[in-house]
C-alpha positions in Angstrom: 97.8 38.9 231.0 96.4 42.6 230.1 93.7 43.1 227.6 93.6 45.7 224.1 90.7 47.3 222.8 90.7 48.6 219.6 88.5 51.7 219.0 90.2 54.2 216.8 88.2 53.4 214.1 85.9 56.0 211.7 82.6 53.7 212.1 81.8 55.8 208.6 78.8 53.1 208.2 77.0 54.6 211.1 77.4 58.6 210.1 76.1 60.9 210.9 75.3 59.8 214.2 79.4 59.0 214.5 80.3 62.7 213.8 79.8 63.6 217.5 81.0 60.3 219.3 82.8 57.2 218.8 81.1 54.2 217.3 82.1 52.3 220.3 79.6 54.5 222.4 76.5 53.8 220.2 74.4 52.0 223.1 73.0 48.0 222.8 70.0 48.6 225.1 71.4 50.6 228.0 74.9 50.2 228.1 77.2 51.5 225.0 78.8 48.7 223.1 82.3 49.3 224.1 81.1 48.3 227.8 80.4 44.6 227.3 83.9 44.5 226.1 85.5 45.5 228.9 82.8 43.8 230.9 83.7 40.4 228.8 87.6 40.8 229.8 86.9 41.2 233.3 84.7 38.3 232.9 87.7 36.2 231.6 90.0 37.6 235.1 91.4 40.0 233.2 91.8 43.2 235.8 94.7 45.6 233.6 92.6 46.6 230.1 93.7 49.7 227.7 91.3 51.2 224.9 93.2 52.7 222.2 91.1 55.6 220.2 91.9 58.2 217.9 93.9 61.0 218.4 91.6 64.0 219.9 89.3 61.6 221.1 88.2 61.5 224.7 84.6 60.6 224.5 85.5 56.7 225.9 87.5 58.0 228.5 84.9 60.3 230.2 82.5 57.8 229.8 84.7 55.3 231.9 85.6 58.3 234.1 83.8 59.0 237.3 81.5 62.2 237.3 80.8 63.6 241.2 78.2 65.6 240.5 76.5 63.1 238.1 76.8 60.8 240.9 75.5 63.8 243.7 72.9 63.9 241.6 71.6 60.5 241.6 71.9 59.7 245.4 69.8 62.7 246.1 67.2 60.9 243.8 67.8 57.7 244.7 68.8 56.8 241.3 72.4 55.7 241.7 71.7 52.0 240.9 71.8 53.4 237.4 75.7 53.7 237.8 75.9 49.8 238.8 77.6 48.0 235.9 80.0 51.3 235.6 80.9 51.1 239.4 81.1 47.4 238.9 84.1 48.3 236.4 85.8 50.7 238.7 85.7 48.3 241.3 87.5 45.5 239.2 89.8 47.3 236.5 92.2 49.2 236.0 91.7 51.0 232.1 94.6 52.7 230.6 93.3 54.9 227.6 95.8 55.7 225.0 95.2 57.9 222.0 96.6 56.3 218.3 99.4 58.6 217.0 98.6 60.3 213.7 101.8 58.6 212.5 100.4 55.2 212.6 98.8 54.3 209.5 95.1 53.4 209.5 93.7 49.8 210.0 93.6 46.6 212.4 96.9 46.3 213.4 97.6 50.5 214.5 96.1 50.1 217.7 98.1 47.5 218.8 101.3 49.4 217.9 100.0 52.0 219.6 99.8 50.2 223.1 102.7 48.5 223.1 104.0 50.1 225.7 101.5 49.4 228.0 101.7 45.8 226.2 105.6 45.2 227.5 106.9 41.8 227.0 104.4 39.7 227.9 101.4 37.9 226.0 97.9 40.1 226.1 94.5 39.8 224.5 93.6 41.9 221.6 89.6 42.8 220.9 88.1 44.4 218.1 85.9 46.8 219.2 82.9 46.0 216.9 83.0 42.1 217.9 80.5 41.0 220.6 79.8 37.8 222.0 77.0 36.8 223.2 77.4 34.1 225.9 75.3 32.5 228.6 78.0 34.1 230.8 80.4 37.0 230.3 83.9 36.1 229.2 83.7 32.5 229.5 84.9 32.0 225.6 87.7 34.2 226.3 88.7 32.3 229.2 88.4 29.0 227.2 91.0 30.9 225.2 93.5 31.7 227.7 93.5 28.1 228.6 94.3 27.0 225.3 97.0 29.4 224.9 98.6 28.0 228.2 98.4 24.7 227.0 99.7 24.7 223.8 102.0 28.0 224.0 101.4 29.0 220.6 102.2 32.3 219.0 98.7 33.2 218.8 95.2 31.3 219.4 92.8 33.2 217.5 88.9 33.4 217.8 86.5 31.7 214.9 82.9 30.8 214.6 81.3 28.5 211.9 79.0 30.5 209.6 76.6 29.3 207.0 78.7 28.3 203.8 76.4 30.7 201.8 78.1 33.6 203.8 81.8 32.7 204.2 82.4 34.9 201.4 82.0 38.2 203.5 84.4 37.0 206.0 88.2 35.8 206.6 88.3 31.9 206.6 90.6 29.2 208.3 92.8 26.6 206.4 94.4 24.3 208.8 97.2 22.3 209.3 97.1 18.4 210.1 98.8 17.9 213.2 98.0 15.1 215.9 100.4 17.6 218.6 98.5 20.6 218.0 94.9 20.7 217.2 93.1 23.1 215.3 96.8 24.6 214.2 96.1 27.1 211.5 97.8 27.2 207.9 96.5 30.0 206.4 93.7 33.2 206.7 92.4 33.2 203.7 90.1 36.7 203.4 86.4 36.5 201.1 86.7 33.1 199.7 83.5 31.8 197.6 81.9 28.8 199.0 83.0 26.7 195.9 86.8 27.5 197.0 86.9 28.3 200.9 89.0 26.0 203.0 86.0 26.0 206.1 83.4 28.1 206.9 85.2 28.9 210.4 85.1 32.4 210.2 87.6 35.1 211.9 86.4 37.3 214.5 87.6 39.8 216.4 89.5 37.9 219.3 92.8 37.2 219.6 95.8 35.9 222.7 99.3 36.6 221.0 102.9 36.8 222.0 104.3 40.7 222.2 106.7 39.4 219.6 104.1 39.8 216.9 104.1 43.5 217.4 107.7 43.8 215.7 106.2 42.1 212.8 103.3 44.1 212.7 105.6 47.5 213.0 107.5 46.0 209.7 105.3 44.4 207.1 104.3 47.0 205.4 100.6 48.0 204.3 98.0 46.5 202.6 96.9 47.2 199.1 94.1 49.4 200.4 96.8 51.0 202.6 96.0 50.2 205.6 97.4 48.2 208.3 96.0 44.7 208.9 96.5 42.3 212.0 95.3 39.5 210.0 98.7 40.2 207.8 100.9 39.7 211.1 98.8 36.8 212.3 99.1 35.4 208.8 103.0 35.5 208.7 103.5 33.5 212.1 100.5 30.7 211.1 102.9 30.0 208.5 106.3 30.7 210.2 105.4 29.3 213.9 102.4 28.0 215.6 99.0 29.5 215.8 95.8 27.5 216.6 91.8 28.6 216.3 89.4 28.3 219.1 86.0 28.2 218.0 82.8 29.6 219.6 80.9 26.7 221.3 78.2 28.0 223.7 77.5 31.5 222.8 77.2 33.7 219.3 79.7 36.0 217.6 77.9 39.9 216.7 79.1 42.4 214.4 78.1 46.0 215.7 80.1 47.1 212.6 77.0 48.3 210.8 73.4 49.2 211.6 71.8 46.3 210.3 74.2 44.3 212.7 74.0 46.4 215.3 70.5 46.3 215.0 70.1 42.1 215.2 73.1 42.3 218.3 70.5 45.0 220.1 67.8 42.2 219.6 69.6 39.3 220.5 70.6 41.1 224.1 67.3 42.1 224.8 65.9 38.4 224.4 69.7 37.3 226.5 67.8 40.1 229.3 65.7 38.7 232.3 64.0 41.9 232.2 63.0 42.2 228.9 62.8 38.7 227.4 59.2 38.3 228.0 57.6 42.2 226.9 60.2 42.3 223.9 59.2 38.5 222.8 55.2 39.7 223.0 56.3 43.0 221.4 57.8 41.0 218.1 54.9 38.6 218.0 52.6 41.8 217.4 54.5 43.0 214.5 55.5 39.9 212.9 
């Protein structure tokens, strides 16, 4: 199975800093956001990964490409260990970089269409570039999704997380079908429902395992009311016409990095998870609260 990471957005909520480089390279501690996603895919056993970027944007590809001059300098100064996490990726995975054509509309569905040739005729994993899964073992939740896909053979497995009812209006949520043969089968995805009308407090997040035939619908579905191509419209079509199930995070937490406040929260969560930083960072927080 292959993985496609969508990294073709503009990241306007991070302007002006992302004027000069993509938001997916904004760091979470000592690594850029997108490296955690690549490591998550590798942790789930995926070794063939495509990253879809904007036309003319090559900073992500440069980041993941070995730099002989830099490595020579680090070797000479006994600092090569700083590249250990990247060298681990280079040894375990093949990365493909795809620029999203200008002929495709803006939206979460377009990166998948841009990667159609890379995907081929097999099911694939689709990941939003600004969604993080913070978990004890990297890739464990994605592995659980793969297991569910292989067990029930649906058209899609989508990831969700329970959120407080007071926050469900910020997200898409799930309406279920009562099917004893296929647990957690989805009837409909509903956008930004009020707590009073939402059918569940399971919020949709950016991890999907889908049949490649979903691309046929994505290519012809038309744009949403805001003139974007929404990936969830394709998922909804298959939920209502076939079988789509959800996988809920139990051992871990979904966190989005899509705006500065939530990006800061992810940094705090990762610092608390770090063996090197945990103790000092807790002391710092206590001194400031």
